[in-house]
N, C-alpha and C positions, 0 to 999 in steps of 0.2 A: 297434489302436482298440478302446477298451472302450465297453461297453452294460453300460446301467445302468439297472439294473431293481428292486422291491421285492424280490427274493432273491439282490440283490446286483450286482456289475461284473464283466463279463466278457470277455477280450480276445480279439474273433475278428478271423478274417482268411478271406479267400476263399480258394479251392484250386485248381490249384494256384497258391502262393503265387510274387508276382512284385512286386518292390517299385518296377515301372513302374505296379502295378495301383494307384490308389488309389481304388478304389471301397470303401464300407463291406461287411461280412458280413451287413447289413442294412438293411430302412429304416420309411419311417416306418408301412408297413402292420401289420411286426413288431415295432414301438411300439408301435401302438395295441393289438394282440392282447394283447402282455404285459399293459397297461394294463385292460386289462379283467379276462382271469383272477387279475391280480392285487387286481382288485374282488369277484370273485366269491370267490373264499380269503376274502378280507377278512368278506363275506356266511356266510360259511357257520362263521367260526369265532366269529363273534358276534352276538349276539339283538338286532336291531333293535329291537324294542318294548322292550326291557328298557335299553337306553345313548342316550336323549334326543340324543346328541351327534354319533352314527353318522351322516352325512348319505352318502345313496345317489344315485348318475350315473342317471336314469333312460333315458339312453342306452349307460350303460356295465352295468345289470345288468336284465337281462330280465327278463318278466313270461310265464309264471312263475318264481319263485324259482329256482337252482341246485339241484340233488339233491347228495347226499355226492359226498365224493371216493371214487375208486373207478379204474379202469382209465383211461390215459389213450394218445390214440392223435392223432398229430401229422405230418399230409399234405402233403409239398410243400415242405416248410423248406429251402430253396433253399443254404441254407450252412451250419446247422446251429445258429443263433443262437434259436429255440422251441426246441428239444429242448436246447441247453444249458441255458437260464435255466430248463427246466424237470425239469432231470436229477434235483431232488429228489422227486418224482413219481414217477420211473421207468417214463417216457413209452418209445411203441413208435414209430419212426419210418418213415412208409411215405415211401418214393421213389422215382422211377423212374431216379433219376442216381447215378451211381457219384463222380461227382465229390460230389453233395452229401455221400453217403457219409463220401467221404474226411473232406471239411471237418468233419463233424461229430467225426470221432473226431479230428480233430485240434484242432478247439476247445473237445472234452471234455478234452481232455490236459492243453491250454492254461491251461485257469480251474480244471484243480486239481477235477474237479467226478466225481463217482459212475460215471466210466462203467460200471460192472458190472451197475448197475439198469438202463442205457438198452438196449433191442432194437432194433437196425435194419434191418428189412425191407426188399424191395423190390416195386414194382407187382406184380411178377407173383405172390409170396408168397400165402398162404391169410392171411387177416385173422386178429385176436386173433377169440374166440367172443364176448365181451362187452367190447361200451365201455360209460365211462361220462361221459368228456367227449371230444369230437372236437374237434379244431382243426384246421381248414384253411386251408391258404394256397391263394388260388385262384389256378390254372394258367392261364398263357396259352391255349391250347388247349382248346376248350369239351369238346372229345372226350372230352379225361383226364381231367377233371370228371366227364362222363356215365359214362366206367368206373368209376370211383374212387367216385363216388357207388352207383353200384348195386353193385357189391363190400363195399360197409362197410354199406348200410343192415340186414343181414340181423343184425346183432350191433348194432343198436341197439336200445335200449327206451326205453318211455314217458318215460321219469325222464334219461334222457340228454342231458347239455345239447351241443350245437353250436353251433360259431360258425366261420364263416369270416371272412379280412378278407383284400386287397386292394387298389393303388390305384385311384382311382375311376376311372381309362381300364380300368383290368383287368374290372371291375364292370360291367356290362350287363344289360338286361331278359332277355336268353336263358341268364346266369347263374343269375340268379334263380329262372327255372322251372324248371332243371331241379332244384336245390333243392328247393322246391314239389312238384315232381313226382316226386320218387324220396325226399326225407324228410318234407317236412310243410310245415306253414305257416310260411311265410318273412317278413321285417322284417330294414330295413337301420338303421345307426345313420348318427346325419350324417356330415358328412366333418370327417376333423379332418388338417391338410398333406398334404391330395390324399388318404387315406386311407379306406376304409369299413369298414364289421364286417356282415357276414351272421350274421344270430341264424335256426336252422330249428327249429322242437320235431315230433320225430320222431312220424310220426302210426302207427299201428299197423294201420291199416285198408289203409292202400295195400298192395297187391299186389304182392311182392317176388318181380323178374322177373331174369335173369341178364343181364350185360352183353350190351350187342349187338359187343362188339370183343372178338376181333380181327376184319377188314374183308378180304375180299379183292374186287379186279378184274381186268379183263386189260387191257394196255397197246395203246392201239389202231395204226393201221397206219403212225402219222407217229411214231412214237416210237422210230427208228432201230433198232440193233442189240437193242434190246430189242421190238422189234412181236412182236406176239400173245403174251406171257408173260403170265400168271397173278402176282399181286403181292401180297403179306400182308402187312397194317397193325395193328399193333397201335396205341392210344390213345393219344397224344400226340407220336408222332414225326412229323418235319416233312414239311404236305402230305400229312397222313393217308389223306383221301380221293380223290387224283389225284397225278400226276407232278405234281412243279413244274419249272418251265421251264428252270432251270438244268440239273438232272438231263436233259433232256431233249435238250438242246444238248450233253451231253454226251455222247448214247448216238449221237448222230447220226455223231459223230467221235472216235468210239475205236478207239485204232489198231489196227490187224489186224494178230495176230501170231499162231505158230503154234510146237507142238514145248514141250518142258518147261521149265518157268517159274514164280515165285511172284510171283502177281501182291496188293497189297494194296488194300482196299475201305477207303480211312483217312475215318473217319466215315461209317461204312456206310451209316445210314439203314434203309431196308427193304432193301437187298441190292441192289435189282436194279441196279446196276451190275456188281459184281463177278460175277452170277448171268450177265448178255450176256456179258462178259469169261470165262466160263466155257463158255457155248455157245457161244461163235465159237471156243473154243480149248480142246478137251475134255483137251486133256496138260498146263492151265496146274494150278497148286494155288494158290487162294486162300482167302484168309488177309481176314475179317473182321470191324473192331476200331469200337466204337461204345461212348463214355459213357454211353448210356442201355440200359438193360437191354431195357426193349421191344422197342428197335430191334435189338437183335441176334436177338432173340427171332423178330420179324420177318424177319431176313435170313434164318435158317436155313429157317425156312416159305417163304421165297422160292424160294431152293436145292433145297431138298428135291424139290417140286415141279416143279422146271425141269429139274432137272440127275441129281437121281437120289442114291441112297447111296453109287455106285462112285469117283466122283468125288472127289477128295484137298480137304479144305476145312479152316477151322479157322473159330471164330467165340470171341470175346474182347469182354469188356466191360472196358476200363479205361482209361487215361488215354492218348490217341495210342497212341503206339509204344511207351512205355515196357515194353510185356511183349515187346515183337521183338527179337530178336538182331540187333545192328549186322552191315552188311554181308548179309543173309540175306534182300534183296527183288530181284527183276529190274524190278520196276515195280509206281509207287503210283497210284493212283485217286482223286482226292478234287475232292469241292466241300464248300467250308468253311463253315462258319456263319461270319455277320457280326455274330450279335448273342447275348448272354449274358443272356438272361429280355428286362429291354425298354430294356438299354444296347445302343448300336450299337460293338463294339472290332474292332480287328484281333487281338487278343491270340490268340484260336484258328487264327485263320490261320497266325500267326509260329507258334506253336509246332508248329502241322503239318507245316509247311513243312522246319523247321530235324529235327523226327524224321523226315520223311520223308529228307533225306538222311544221316541216319545210318543207316537201314537199307536204305538204297540199295548195291549192288554197285558197282564201278565200271564206268560205262557205263551204270548203272543211270536211267530215267528216269521223272520225276511227270510227270502229266498233270492241269492244272488246271483247272476250270469256276469263274467267278466274273460280278459284275457289271464290266462295264467301266469303271465308275466307280468302283473300288473300287481300283484302278493294283497288283493284284497282281505285276504284271511289274517293279517296283523292288524288290519285296519277294523275289521270287526271284534276281533279278540279285545282290542282296546276300547271299541263301544260299548261290544255286549257282553263282553270276559267270558265266552267263548265261540265257534265256529266247527262246523261240521262242515266235510267233504263230504257231499252227494255225490256226484256224478264228473268226470273229468275225460279229456281226451288230450290231443298233443298241444292244441292252443286253446281250448276252454276250460271251465271249470263252474260246476255248479255250489255254491255255499248257503249252508243254513246255518241263521243265528238265532237264538234263542233268546226272550227277555224275559231274566228270572227275578222276580218278583216285582 
């Protein structure tokens, strides 16, 4: 699918590419942001006082007028649409997502864009020392936005143009308060195609404090195998401030195993499932995998505090099981996501189940927790040819599938 902008047409797709996925790699919020940025560029290049035919949309051009073009930082670009369209400005992309980085690389290459001028950073990397234009695609997680703005604020100056964007349902009063408290005076645009923009003017008088993330809490006694274990959470990972109910249910029904084996915590989040498996079986080697850079950092911190340096473990940021050798794992533990940003989809679960089967040894097992209504048992029977219900309650179910031969 092609995204049409003032800088040209760009062929974009999501990553990993799947012919069954008909969702675009951009949405109305990306369109609105790019329209606004094109308007800013037009204002910078022309003098409205000397051109009476230059009509400015007051909803798109903030007051005061934008400063000069300079270093551009794009935060939270979900599939690389913003970064690809702005490639001529040499942007720095900051993301928490391995898949977003891969999508950006693929879309830049597909569009014939200048890839060498684009820098790809993670949310754990040091931010550029000076930012002249900051473009923020508002994340779903308020904690992630808080962490990002705290990290970026010291690099802003009085003339930095700060513009955020998101769908109306993603922008709340709490969102605007964060921009006000951390950046400066904030206002919003009118809604267009259910998308809205946020304009923030940097206030140099606001004290710059460090991010309050990562945070740490201790699991209560109703957390199964994980009871009493401390957990570290970086901002933006799933349920960063508490243990989610699905993981809690899985911890209560983890397989009790012993002896030397290789266990994969697939889509590890904060790593509490793999850590609990290591505490229960000190002889096991645990592999933690997630596509989120902060998730893997959280998993490593959680594991190290509870298990220590002597226990064998790997921490991998990547696309599911793509970096794990086939037939090298004895047990896979998985709580698959069923949302991709605002879209409900079983694509991630399908790929995780197929990937798990590929990396399991014959006789190896996949244990999955999920909402009962998602029907994962049917998917597992198609992939593995078998599925057993280990435990269930009115909301969740733990399923077990075995690789035969």
